C-alpha positions as CSV (number, residue, x, y, z in Angstrom):
1,M,-12.6,22.2,-9.1
2,E,-14.7,19.4,-10.8
3,Q,-18.5,19.9,-10.3
4,G,-19.4,16.3,-10.9
5,I,-22.7,14.6,-11.8
6,T,-25.9,15.7,-10.0
7,L,-27.4,13.1,-7.7
8,P,-30.9,13.0,-6.4
9,P,-31.5,14.9,-3.2
10,K,-30.4,12.9,-0.2
11,D,-34.0,12.3,1.0
12,K,-35.0,10.9,-2.4
13,L,-32.3,8.2,-2.6
14,W,-33.3,4.5,-2.8
15,K,-32.6,2.7,0.5
16,P,-33.4,-1.0,0.3
17,L,-32.9,-1.6,4.0
18,S,-34.8,-0.3,7.0
19,K,-32.9,1.3,10.0
20,D,-33.4,-2.0,12.0
21,E,-32.0,-4.0,9.0
22,V,-29.0,-1.8,8.8
23,K,-28.4,-2.4,12.5
24,Q,-28.8,-6.2,12.1
25,T,-26.3,-6.3,9.3
26,V,-23.8,-4.2,11.3
27,N,-24.1,-6.5,14.3
28,A,-23.7,-9.6,12.2
29,S,-20.6,-8.1,10.6
30,L,-19.1,-7.2,13.9
31,K,-19.8,-10.8,15.1
32,V,-17.9,-12.1,12.1
33,L,-14.9,-9.9,12.9
34,D,-14.9,-10.9,16.6
35,E,-15.6,-14.7,16.3
36,V,-14.3,-15.6,12.9
37,G,-11.6,-12.9,12.3
38,I,-9.6,-12.1,9.2
39,H,-6.4,-13.3,7.7
40,V,-3.7,-10.6,7.2
41,D,-0.5,-11.6,5.4
42,N,1.7,-8.8,6.8
43,E,3.7,-8.6,10.0
44,I,3.5,-4.8,10.3
45,I,-0.3,-4.8,10.1
46,L,-0.6,-7.8,12.5
47,K,1.6,-5.9,15.0
48,S,-0.5,-2.7,14.6
49,A,-3.7,-4.7,15.3
50,D,-2.1,-6.3,18.3
51,D,-1.0,-3.0,19.7
52,N,-4.5,-1.6,19.3
53,G,-6.5,-4.1,21.2
54,C,-7.2,-6.9,18.7
55,T,-6.5,-10.6,19.4
56,V,-3.8,-11.7,17.0
57,D,-2.6,-15.3,16.2
58,Y,0.8,-14.6,14.6
59,H,1.2,-18.3,13.5
60,K,-2.1,-18.4,11.6
61,K,-2.0,-14.7,10.8
62,L,-5.5,-14.2,12.1
63,V,-6.9,-11.0,13.6
64,H,-10.0,-11.0,15.8
65,F,-11.6,-7.5,16.3
66,P,-13.6,-6.7,19.5
67,D,-16.7,-4.6,18.8
68,S,-15.3,-1.7,20.9
69,V,-12.1,-1.5,18.9
70,V,-13.9,-1.4,15.6
71,N,-16.5,1.2,16.8
72,D,-13.7,3.4,18.3
73,F,-11.7,3.5,15.1
74,I,-14.5,4.0,12.6
75,N,-15.7,7.0,14.7
76,K,-12.3,8.7,14.1
77,V,-12.5,8.7,10.3
78,P,-11.7,12.1,8.7
79,N,-14.5,13.8,6.7
80,D,-12.4,15.9,4.4
81,F,-11.2,14.4,1.1
82,L,-9.1,15.5,-1.8
83,F,-8.4,13.7,-5.0
84,A,-6.0,16.3,-6.5
85,G,-5.5,16.8,-10.2
86,R,-2.3,18.0,-11.8
87,T,-4.0,21.5,-11.7
88,E,-6.7,22.7,-9.3
89,E,-9.4,22.8,-12.0
90,F,-9.3,19.0,-12.0
91,D,-9.5,18.6,-8.2
92,V,-12.2,16.4,-6.7
93,A,-12.7,17.6,-3.2
94,Y,-15.5,17.3,-0.7
95,H,-16.4,17.3,3.0
96,G,-18.5,14.4,4.2
97,I,-20.8,12.8,1.6
98,P,-21.0,15.0,-1.5
99,D,-24.2,15.9,-3.4
100,H,-22.5,15.0,-6.7
101,A,-21.0,11.9,-8.2
102,Y,-17.7,11.7,-10.1
103,G,-17.0,9.5,-13.1
104,V,-14.1,7.1,-13.6
105,F,-15.8,4.6,-16.0
106,G,-12.9,2.2,-16.2
107,N,-10.6,-0.2,-14.5
108,C,-7.3,-1.7,-15.7
109,L,-7.8,-4.5,-18.2
110,P,-5.3,-6.9,-19.8
111,Q,-6.7,-6.7,-23.4
112,V,-8.1,-4.1,-25.7
113,C,-11.3,-4.7,-27.8
114,F,-11.5,-2.6,-30.9
115,W,-13.6,-2.2,-34.0
116,D,-11.6,-3.0,-37.1
117,D,-12.9,-1.0,-40.1
118,R,-11.0,-3.3,-42.6
119,T,-12.7,-6.5,-41.5
120,S,-15.9,-4.9,-40.0
121,E,-15.4,-7.0,-36.9
122,Y,-14.3,-6.6,-33.3
123,A,-10.8,-7.8,-32.5
124,Y,-9.0,-8.6,-29.2
125,R,-5.3,-8.4,-28.4
126,D,-3.1,-7.9,-25.3
127,A,-2.7,-4.3,-24.3
128,I,0.7,-2.6,-24.7
129,E,2.0,0.8,-23.5
130,A,0.8,2.5,-26.7
131,D,-2.8,1.5,-25.9
132,L,-2.4,2.9,-22.4
133,L,-1.2,6.2,-23.7
134,K,-4.0,6.4,-26.3
135,S,-6.8,5.4,-23.9
136,T,-5.6,7.7,-21.1
137,R,-5.7,10.7,-23.5
138,L,-9.3,9.7,-24.3
139,Y,-10.2,9.8,-20.6
140,D,-8.5,13.1,-20.1
141,A,-10.6,14.6,-23.0
142,L,-14.0,13.6,-21.6
143,E,-15.9,16.1,-19.5
144,N,-17.6,13.5,-17.2
145,V,-14.5,11.5,-16.4
146,H,-13.2,13.2,-13.3
147,L,-10.8,10.5,-12.0
148,V,-8.6,8.1,-14.0
149,I,-7.7,4.5,-13.3
150,P,-5.0,3.3,-15.8
151,P,-7.5,2.0,-18.5
152,T,-5.2,-0.9,-19.6
153,L,-2.4,-3.0,-18.2
154,D,1.0,-2.9,-19.8
155,M,1.2,-6.5,-20.7
156,E,4.4,-6.0,-22.7
157,A,6.2,-4.8,-19.5
158,A,4.7,-7.7,-17.6
159,K,5.8,-10.3,-20.1
160,N,9.4,-8.9,-20.0
161,G,9.4,-9.1,-16.2
162,L,9.7,-5.4,-15.7
163,A,8.2,-3.2,-13.0
164,Q,4.8,-3.3,-14.8
165,H,2.7,-1.0,-12.5
166,V,5.5,1.6,-12.4
167,H,5.5,1.7,-16.2
168,E,1.7,2.0,-16.1
169,L,1.7,4.9,-13.7
170,N,4.5,6.7,-15.6
171,A,2.5,6.4,-18.8
172,T,-0.7,7.6,-17.2
173,L,0.9,10.6,-15.5
174,S,2.1,11.8,-18.8
175,E,-1.3,11.7,-20.5
176,T,-3.8,13.1,-18.0
177,R,-4.2,16.1,-15.8
178,K,-6.8,14.3,-13.6
179,H,-6.3,12.4,-10.4
180,I,-5.0,8.8,-10.9
181,N,-6.2,5.9,-8.7
182,L,-3.9,2.9,-8.7
183,S,-6.6,0.1,-8.8
184,N,-4.2,-1.6,-11.2
185,A,-1.4,-2.0,-8.7
186,A,-0.7,-5.4,-7.2
187,P,2.8,-4.6,-5.7
188,R,5.0,-7.6,-4.8
189,T,6.8,-5.5,-2.2
190,L,6.1,-2.4,-0.2
191,D,9.1,-0.8,-1.9
192,E,7.1,-0.5,-5.1
193,W,5.0,2.2,-3.5
194,D,8.1,4.3,-3.1
195,Y,8.5,4.4,-6.9
196,Y,4.8,5.4,-7.4
197,A,5.3,8.2,-4.9
198,R,8.6,9.3,-6.5
199,L,7.0,9.5,-10.0
200,A,4.0,11.6,-8.7
201,S,6.4,13.8,-6.6
202,E,8.2,14.7,-9.8
203,V,5.0,15.9,-11.4
204,V,3.9,18.1,-8.4
205,G,7.3,19.3,-7.3
206,G,8.4,17.2,-4.3
207,D,7.3,14.9,-1.5
208,E,5.7,17.6,0.7
209,E,3.7,19.0,-2.3
210,L,2.5,15.5,-3.0
211,R,1.2,15.2,0.6
212,K,-0.6,18.6,0.2
213,R,-1.9,17.7,-3.3
214,P,-2.1,14.0,-3.7
215,I,-2.5,13.3,-7.4
216,I,-2.4,9.6,-6.9
217,S,-4.3,7.2,-4.6
218,G,-4.2,3.5,-3.7
219,K,-6.8,0.8,-3.5
220,S,-6.9,-2.2,-1.0
221,L,-9.4,-5.0,-1.4
222,F,-9.8,-8.3,0.4
223,S,-9.1,-11.3,-1.9
224,P,-10.8,-13.6,-1.3
225,T,-13.3,-13.0,1.4
226,L,-11.9,-12.1,4.9
227,R,-8.3,-12.5,3.6
228,L,-6.0,-9.5,3.1
229,S,-3.3,-10.7,0.7
230,K,0.3,-9.4,0.5
231,P,-0.4,-7.0,-2.4
232,A,-3.6,-5.7,-0.6
233,C,-1.5,-5.1,2.6
234,H,1.1,-3.2,0.5
235,N,-1.7,-1.1,-1.0
236,L,-2.8,-0.3,2.6
237,L,0.7,0.4,3.9
238,G,2.0,2.3,0.9
239,P,-0.5,5.2,0.9
240,A,-0.2,5.4,4.7
241,K,3.5,5.7,4.4
242,H,3.4,8.5,1.8
243,G,0.3,10.4,3.2
244,L,-1.9,9.5,0.2
245,P,-5.6,8.7,0.1
246,V,-6.8,5.2,-0.4
247,I,-9.9,3.4,-1.5
248,L,-10.8,0.6,0.9
249,G,-13.1,-2.2,-0.2
250,G,-14.7,-5.4,0.7
251,C,-13.7,-8.4,-1.5
252,N,-13.4,-8.9,-5.2
253,M,-14.0,-12.7,-5.2
254,P,-17.3,-14.6,-5.5
255,L,-19.2,-15.1,-2.3
256,T,-22.2,-17.2,-1.3
257,I,-25.5,-17.0,-3.1
258,P,-27.8,-15.7,-0.3
259,N,-27.6,-11.9,-0.5
260,A,-27.7,-11.3,3.3
261,C,-24.7,-13.6,3.8
262,N,-22.9,-12.0,0.9
263,M,-23.6,-8.5,2.4
264,V,-22.4,-9.4,5.9
265,L,-19.1,-10.8,4.5
266,Q,-18.6,-7.8,2.4
267,Y,-19.3,-5.4,5.2
268,S,-17.1,-7.3,7.6
269,S,-14.2,-6.8,5.2
270,I,-15.0,-3.1,4.8
271,L,-15.1,-2.6,8.6
272,A,-11.8,-4.5,9.0
273,N,-10.1,-2.4,6.2
274,V,-11.3,0.9,7.7
275,T,-10.2,-0.2,11.2
276,L,-6.7,-1.3,10.1
277,A,-6.2,1.9,8.0
278,Q,-7.0,4.1,11.0
279,M,-4.6,2.0,13.2
280,L,-1.8,2.5,10.6
281,S,-2.4,6.2,10.0
282,P,-5.0,8.2,11.9
283,D,-5.0,11.0,9.3
284,I,-5.4,8.8,6.3
285,H,-8.3,9.8,4.0
286,F,-10.3,7.2,2.2
287,N,-13.5,6.3,0.4
288,I,-15.2,2.9,0.4
289,D,-15.6,0.7,-2.6
290,V,-18.5,-1.9,-2.5
291,W,-18.1,-5.0,-4.6
292,G,-20.8,-7.4,-3.6
293,N,-21.3,-10.3,-6.1
294,S,-21.9,-14.0,-6.2
295,L,-20.5,-16.6,-8.5
296,H,-22.9,-17.8,-11.2
297,L,-22.7,-21.6,-10.7
298,T,-23.6,-22.5,-14.3
299,H,-21.3,-20.1,-16.2
300,V,-18.7,-19.6,-13.4
301,T,-18.8,-15.8,-13.9
302,M,-19.2,-12.7,-11.7
303,N,-21.4,-10.3,-13.5
304,I,-21.9,-7.5,-11.0
305,A,-24.7,-6.1,-13.2
306,A,-26.9,-9.2,-12.5
307,P,-30.1,-8.4,-10.6
308,E,-29.1,-10.2,-7.4
309,N,-25.8,-8.3,-7.3
310,E,-27.4,-5.0,-8.0
311,I,-29.7,-5.3,-5.0
312,V,-26.9,-6.4,-2.6
313,N,-24.7,-3.5,-3.8
314,A,-27.6,-1.0,-3.4
315,A,-27.9,-2.2,0.2
316,L,-24.1,-2.0,0.7
317,V,-24.1,1.6,-0.6
318,Q,-26.8,2.4,2.0
319,M,-24.8,0.7,4.7
320,V,-21.7,2.8,4.0
321,R,-23.6,6.1,3.7
322,D,-25.9,5.5,6.7
323,H,-23.5,3.7,9.1
324,L,-20.0,4.8,8.2
325,R,-21.2,8.1,6.8
326,L,-18.5,8.0,4.1
327,P,-18.4,8.6,0.4
328,V,-18.8,5.3,-1.6
329,W,-17.5,3.9,-4.8
330,H,-19.1,1.1,-6.8
331,S,-17.5,-1.0,-9.6
332,P,-19.9,-2.9,-11.7
333,Y,-19.1,-4.2,-15.2
334,Q,-20.7,-5.6,-18.2
335,S,-20.5,-9.2,-19.2
336,A,-21.2,-8.6,-22.9
337,K,-18.1,-9.2,-25.1
338,I,-18.8,-6.5,-27.7
339,T,-20.7,-3.2,-27.8
340,D,-24.2,-4.6,-28.3
341,I,-27.7,-4.4,-26.8
342,Q,-26.7,-6.5,-23.8
343,C,-23.7,-4.3,-23.1
344,A,-25.9,-1.1,-23.3
345,Y,-28.7,-2.5,-21.1
346,E,-26.2,-3.8,-18.4
347,A,-24.3,-0.4,-18.3
348,T,-27.6,1.6,-18.1
349,L,-29.0,-0.5,-15.3
350,A,-25.7,-0.3,-13.4
351,L,-25.4,3.5,-13.8
352,Y,-29.0,4.0,-12.8
353,T,-28.5,1.9,-9.6
354,Q,-25.4,4.1,-8.8
355,W,-27.3,7.3,-9.4
356,V,-30.5,6.4,-7.5
357,T,-28.5,5.1,-4.4
358,G,-26.1,8.0,-4.3
359,V,-22.8,6.4,-5.2
360,T,-20.1,9.0,-5.1
361,V,-17.7,7.6,-7.6
362,W,-18.9,5.6,-10.7
363,T,-16.3,3.1,-11.8
364,N,-18.1,1.0,-14.4
365,Y,-15.8,-1.0,-16.6
366,P,-15.8,0.1,-20.3
367,G,-16.7,-3.2,-21.8
368,N,-16.5,-6.7,-20.3
369,D,-14.2,-7.9,-17.5
370,F,-11.3,-8.7,-19.8
371,G,-11.0,-6.1,-22.6
372,Y,-11.0,-2.3,-22.6
373,N,-13.5,-0.9,-25.1
374,P,-13.4,2.8,-26.0
375,E,-16.9,2.6,-27.5
376,M,-18.4,1.8,-24.1
377,L,-16.4,4.6,-22.5
378,I,-18.1,7.1,-24.8
379,F,-21.4,5.4,-24.0
380,H,-20.8,5.8,-20.3
381,E,-20.0,9.5,-20.9
382,E,-23.4,10.0,-22.6
383,L,-25.2,8.1,-19.7
384,A,-23.5,10.4,-17.2
385,E,-24.9,13.4,-19.1
386,Y,-28.3,11.9,-19.0
387,F,-28.3,11.2,-15.2
388,D,-26.7,14.5,-14.4
389,H,-29.6,16.2,-16.3
390,M,-32.1,14.0,-14.4
391,G,-30.6,15.0,-11.1
392,K,-30.8,18.7,-12.1
393,R,-34.5,18.3,-13.0
394,F,-35.4,17.4,-9.5
395,K,-35.4,21.1,-8.6
396,D,-38.2,22.1,-11.0
397,T,-40.1,18.8,-10.4
398,L,-40.9,19.7,-6.8
399,P,-44.5,21.1,-6.5
400,T,-43.6,24.7,-5.5
401,E,-45.9,27.6,-6.5
402,E,-43.4,28.7,-9.1
403,N,-43.0,25.3,-10.7
404,I,-46.7,24.5,-10.7
405,A,-47.3,27.8,-12.6
406,F,-51.0,27.8,-12.0
407,K,-51.4,31.3,-13.6
408,A,-50.0,29.9,-16.8
409,I,-52.4,26.9,-16.7
410,K,-55.3,29.3,-16.1
411,D,-54.2,31.6,-18.9
412,I,-53.9,28.8,-21.5
413,G,-57.0,26.9,-20.4
414,P,-58.4,23.8,-22.1
415,L,-58.4,25.2,-25.7
416,N,-54.9,26.6,-26.3
417,D,-51.4,25.2,-25.9
418,F,-48.2,26.0,-23.9
419,F,-45.8,25.9,-26.9
420,T,-45.2,29.7,-27.1
421,H,-46.2,30.6,-23.6
422,E,-43.7,32.8,-21.6
423,V,-43.2,30.1,-19.0
424,T,-42.3,27.5,-21.6
425,L,-39.9,29.9,-23.5
426,R,-38.3,31.1,-20.4
427,N,-37.4,27.6,-19.4
428,M,-36.3,26.1,-22.7
429,D,-32.8,25.5,-21.5
430,L,-34.0,23.0,-18.9
431,Q,-34.6,20.5,-21.7
432,Y,-32.0,17.7,-22.3
433,T,-30.1,17.8,-25.6
434,P,-28.2,14.5,-26.1
435,K,-24.9,14.4,-27.9
436,L,-25.2,10.8,-29.2
437,A,-28.9,9.7,-28.8
438,D,-30.9,10.7,-31.9
439,Y,-34.0,12.9,-31.2
440,R,-34.6,13.8,-34.8
441,T,-37.7,12.9,-36.7
442,F,-37.7,9.7,-38.8
443,T,-37.6,11.8,-42.1
444,K,-34.4,13.6,-41.0
445,W,-32.8,10.4,-39.6
446,N,-33.6,8.6,-42.9
447,S,-31.2,11.0,-44.7
448,D,-28.1,9.3,-43.2
449,K,-29.5,6.4,-41.1
450,K,-26.7,6.7,-38.6
451,S,-27.0,4.5,-35.5
452,M,-25.8,5.5,-32.1
453,L,-22.9,3.2,-32.5
454,D,-22.0,5.0,-35.8
455,R,-21.9,8.3,-33.9
456,I,-19.9,6.8,-31.0
457,R,-17.2,5.6,-33.5
458,E,-17.2,9.1,-35.1
459,R,-16.7,10.7,-31.7
460,I,-13.8,8.4,-30.9
461,K,-12.0,9.4,-34.2
462,E,-12.6,13.1,-33.4
463,L,-11.0,12.6,-30.0
464,E,-8.0,10.7,-31.3
465,V,-6.3,14.0,-32.2
466,Y,-6.6,15.3,-28.7
467,M,-3.4,15.8,-26.8
468,P,-3.3,17.0,-23.1
469,P,-0.6,19.6,-22.0
470,R,2.8,18.0,-21.9
471,L,4.9,17.7,-18.7
472,P,8.2,19.7,-18.8
473,K,11.0,17.8,-20.5
474,D,13.2,17.7,-17.5
475,V,10.4,16.2,-15.4
476,T,9.8,13.4,-17.9
477,E,13.5,12.7,-18.1
478,R,13.7,12.3,-14.3
479,M,10.6,10.1,-14.4
480,K,12.2,7.8,-17.0
481,K,15.2,7.4,-14.8
482,I,12.9,6.4,-11.9
483,V,11.3,3.8,-14.1
484,K,14.6,2.3,-15.2
485,E,15.7,2.1,-11.6
486,A,12.5,0.3,-10.7
487,D,13.1,-2.1,-13.5
488,R,16.5,-3.0,-12.2
489,K,15.4,-3.4,-8.5
490,L,11.9,-4.8,-8.9
491,A,12.2,-6.9,-12.1
492,R,11.4,-10.5,-11.8
C-alpha cells in the first residue's frame, strides 16, 4: 500500500477561516441551492432529486435543494476509501481524512511541450497515442506519483472521430500499475462508461473484482457554475452504475472576482454534487476536488496559482475538511509556457499551499494549461520529496525533552561545536538529501556547471528505458476488441 507524502499534523494546518466564517459560508451556500438552484441536464438525475425531496422544474431542468435534504445526505457519506492499483502495493486506501497526501501531478492535456536537443528550443505539437504511452510509463516509474490521470489526450483518435477516451484508458491501463482517474473523460453518452468498466474488468478479472478493487475512478465537475452538463452527469451516473469511486468537484469555469462570492458558488456546487451522488448510490465513495478561480479580465486566463485563487482554494480546502469531513483534492496549474523561473515559482507556491492546508491528493498540472511537459513532472516529484521531508521533520521539531537535548547543549557549552557529538551523529539520517537540487560547494559545482534543468533532462532520459510489467497477451487482445467495438458504436 502506498504511504504517501507526509502532511503537517492536523493541529498545525493553515485554516484561513474562523469557525463562524465556515458556518456563514455553509449557510450562504445552502441558500443558493434552495433559492437559486442548479441546472441538471439529465432526466435520471432530475427524477432522483425529485424522489428525494427536492423541488424540480423538469422544463427548465432546475433543481432546488431544501437545507434538510442536503444536510441529511451529506451526513450519510461513507468514510472508507480505496483507489486500487493493479496490485495491492499500489493501493491508496484510507479511512476518514488521511495524514498523508498522494501525488498525481497531472491532468489530461491536448498538446505536448518538449525540449528539442537539435534546435535547443521548446516545441509544441498535438498529442498522439505514442505520447500517452510514453508519458504514462514515466508516471508509473516515479515514487511520488501514487495515482495517474491520463497525462495527454489522444488527439489522433479525436480527429478521426473514434472513441477517444476509450482509447486513452486502454493505453493508460497498459502502461501503469497505479490507480487511474478519468479526469479526461467527457462521455457523450452514458454507454461510454460501460466500455471504461469493461476494459478495467479485463485487467482485474471480472466485474465483481472491479467492484472489490476499483482500479479506475471518475470525476464530475460543474461547468459552468451551478450547471451540471451532460458529460458531467454521465460521469456521475457511470461510476454509480459500476460501483466505482468518483471525484466530485465544484466548477471549472471562471467565477466572479470577490473571493467570498467565488467560494460560496464553488461550495454550493460541491454540496449539490455530494447530495446527488448520495441519492443515486448511497454506497458510492468519493473525494472532493476544489477548483476556485476567477477570470483575469485583462488577459482572459484562469491561473489557479494566482494569489487570489490560492487563498480561496485554501479556504475551500478547510471547508471540505471541517464541514464535510472528507478527503480533498486540489488542481492548480502553472501559466508559464515553458520550464522557467515562473513555472518553478508557481508550482512551488501551489504545492506549498496544498501541503500546509492538508490537501489529500495533489494534482498540479505538469506545465501550463495546454501542453504536457515531462520536465515539470520531474520537478513536481522533487518538490513532493521536499515537502514529505518537511512533514517528517515536524516530529523532531516539537520541544520535547529528547529533542531539546539539553544535556548535549551543556556538554558542548559555548566553546565547542556539535559537529561530532553523539546526538548529531545519531540523527544524521534526518537531514534532507535532494536528488535534483545542488547542495555542493561552488568549487565542486564549477567542475560541470550543471543546472537543475540539466539534471531534470538527464533524469528524463534515464527513465525513458523504464517499462512496467506487461499485461497478459490474452487480456490485451480482449481489450483491443473492446476498443474496436467502442469505435464502431460510439464513433462520431
